[in-house]
Each structure stands twice: as structure tokens, then as C-alpha cells.
C-alpha positions, 0 to 999 in steps of 0.5 A: 236767639234774638237779641234786643237792640241796646239803648243808644242813649246809654252808650257813652262817647269815647271822650266822655268815658272816665279817665284811667283804666287799662281796658282797650276801650279806656285806652281808645277814649284816652287817644280820642281825648288827646286828639280832640283838644278842648275848645277846638270847635265852636259850640255853634255855627257862625251867623253867616252860615246860619243865614245861608242855611236859612235862605236855602231852606226858604228856597222853593223846591223845583217845580214839577211839570204841569199836569196836562203835560203828562198825558201828552208825553205818554201819548207821544211815547205810545205813538212812537212805539206804534210807529216803530212796530208798524215800520218794522212790520211794513218794511220801513226799516228793511235796509237798516235791518239787513245791514245789522242782520248777522253782522258779526257772522262772516260770510261763508267762503265759496268751496275751493275749486279742486282739480278732478284728480284731487277730488275725494273718491266717490261713495262706494254705494254709487256704482262707478261708471266708465266710458268705452272707446265709442263713447257709451257708458259701461258699468264698472261692476259688469265683468269685462267678458260680458262687455266683450260678448255684448260687443261681439253679438250681431246687431239687429237692424232697427225697424224703420221709423213710422211715418208721422201723422199729419197735424190736424189744423185746429184751434191749437195751430192758430198761435203758430200761424199768427207768429208766422204772419208777424215774421215779415211785415205785411205789405202796405195797403195801396194808397187810395187815390184822392178824387180830384175836386170837381170843377165848378159848373157853368151855372156857378161860373156865370153867377160868380162872373156877374157878382164879381163885376158888381161887388168887385169892380162896381161896374153896374151896367156890365153886372146887370147885363151879366145877371140878365144873361144868367137868368135867361140861360138858367131860369130854373137854376138853384141860384136864381134868387141870389141873382135877382137880389144882385140885380136889384142892387145893380138897378139901385146903383144905376138910380133906376128906382122904379125898376128896382121897386118892380123887381122887389115886388116880385121877390119872396123876401121871407126866403132871403137872408137879406129879407129885413134889409130888402123890406126896408129898401122896398119901404123907402122906394114905396114912400115916394108914392104909397106911404101907407104900404111903406109905413107897414114895411117900416113897422115890420122892419122895426119889429125885427131889426138887429142893427142900428143902421137899419133901425135909424133908416126905418125910424126916419122913414116911418116918421116921414110917412106919418107926417105925410099921412097926418099922424102928427102924434105918431110922427112925434113919437118916432122922432123923439125916439130917433133923437134919443137913439141917434143924437148925431144921426144924419136926420137929428137936426131936422127931427129937433126942428120938427119937434120944436115947431109942433109942440 
């Protein structure tokens, strides 16, 4: 049966109950009135306490974390969870897992080693076996009489062993043969004798002697004689063109310009590695008597020259030939180029004076 809750406002406090009466409630109300003296507590709070309460009510509540931080925290927790699962699956925590695994279970102790005499009797299901005096195994369940009869029976001779068939040499025997080969290291191969370098031929020795006299000792007469002897001894040798060029150098050292020019006229300059220099020398030698042919040599040299020294000589030689041939305009062009390229050249002063006098 459900009772309605009493009205709270209708319940009187102990101290508000009327005085007198003999019931328990009346005696309790009298005790409450005696314990609480009238005027012991003030009806209101002090102003200081009221202001403190007011200030605490005005204080703002603790601010919540910003809204954008919540997804970050959730993502961090999810990442940590996924990383933990992956680490457990891939074995990152294997050392820690093995250390914590079955830590409370003590390891099993090994079985105590007992002497053979103290071991428990074997199972009756397995037949017991004993060993005879000769070492053969005898079943315990066989009667001793049967064993004695078997021992007293005459032994039949065993058939001779059949000869073993020879092993065929096939692919299967190859590994064994390969192992046998590496049992002992193979003997080292005999050292190949290096052929001794061939001595230079007589032709090379003769040319080296002549060039040594010319380049090393600067003995032009002896070098010229050695070169003439070489050409006479080996007229069809492979080094004859080099010997003829060296002969031109020896003639120039001896100031025999006409003979040097004659030797240069016979040389195929295109096949020589010093063709540009030799053509320049030929142009300088020709300029003394034939400036037209000398100018052609100088122009050819200037067309393919690669060094400044040869360019300086070719420019001055062609300018000098052009002045001799009456080509003042061409000579002026060459001399201006000469002064611009070689302001401190050996012929720069002469070129400047000629340019001032022929404006």
C-alpha cells in the first residue's frame, strides 16, 4: 500500500512545539529548547562574510579546454592504442612479454636422477629382457629349457657374402670426385716466363745517337754528319722523315739558310707533326728572295696557328712581305693587329713607327 508523502511545511521543529506534555516528542522538544538558548546565534551573517560569499559567486568558473584540443586528444589516444596493438603483434614488446609471462609460476624442477636399483619396476605389459653371458638379448618369458636347447643345436654355416656390384660412374659420382679433388690443394701452375724486352734495332739506335748530339749536346756539325749517315744507311726506313726534319734544324743552327730552305722544299709538311712551324720557317726563308710565296706561307700559318709565338712571327713576316710588295693597306692591318696582340713584342716599336709614318 502506497502512502502519500507528508507535507514538509506542516512538520514542526522541536523547539517550536508547545511546552508541556508528557509524550516523547514533547520531552525531546524541551531538551532542544534547553540546549539552544535564545539569542545565541545572530539572525543574519556579518557583512564581511556576505561580501566574501558575493565575491566567490562573481568569480568565473574554471574555463574548459578549447574545442580544437578535444579532437587532438582523441587522435593522440587512438594513435597510442594502434601503436600498442601493432607493437604487440610485430614483437616490439616481446622481451617485456617474456619477462612478465607466467612470472608467478615457478619453473619446473628437473626430475631427480635415481640409481638403477632404486627405479620403480617396469610395467608388466612390456616383456622383460635379460642379457646372456655372450651378450645376446633373451626374453624373460621364454623358458630356460628352450634357451638351452637353442644353444645346444648345431649352428649352420652362414652363406658367403655376395660380391658387391661395381658402382657405375655416372652423374651421382661427380660430387664425391669433386670432394676428393679439394682434399689436397692443386699444384700451382708453372710461372710463365716473361719475354725479355727486345733490344732496339740498329736503325733506332743510329737515329737516337744523332738526335742526342743535336738536342742534348747542341753539336750541330756532329749531328748533321750522323743524320746524313743514317739516311744513307737506311734510305727506306720508317724514321727517315724525322731524320730529315732534324737535319733542317741542324742546318739552321749552322746558319746554312739556303741548304735548309732546299731541304724544306723537299719535305711533305702535311704529314709532319711540326707542319705549322716548318711552314713558318719556310716562309721566313722564302721572304729573303720570294715574298709572294712567303706571304702564302704566312697566311696559311695564321689560318691554323695555335700558339702566340708562331702568330707573332707570322704577323710580322707577312707585314714585312706586304710592305715589300707595295701592299700598304694590308701591311697596316697586320701591324695594327700586331701592336694590339703583342704591345711588347720584339717588333712593336718598328710597327708603331711605320704606322705613324704611313697614315
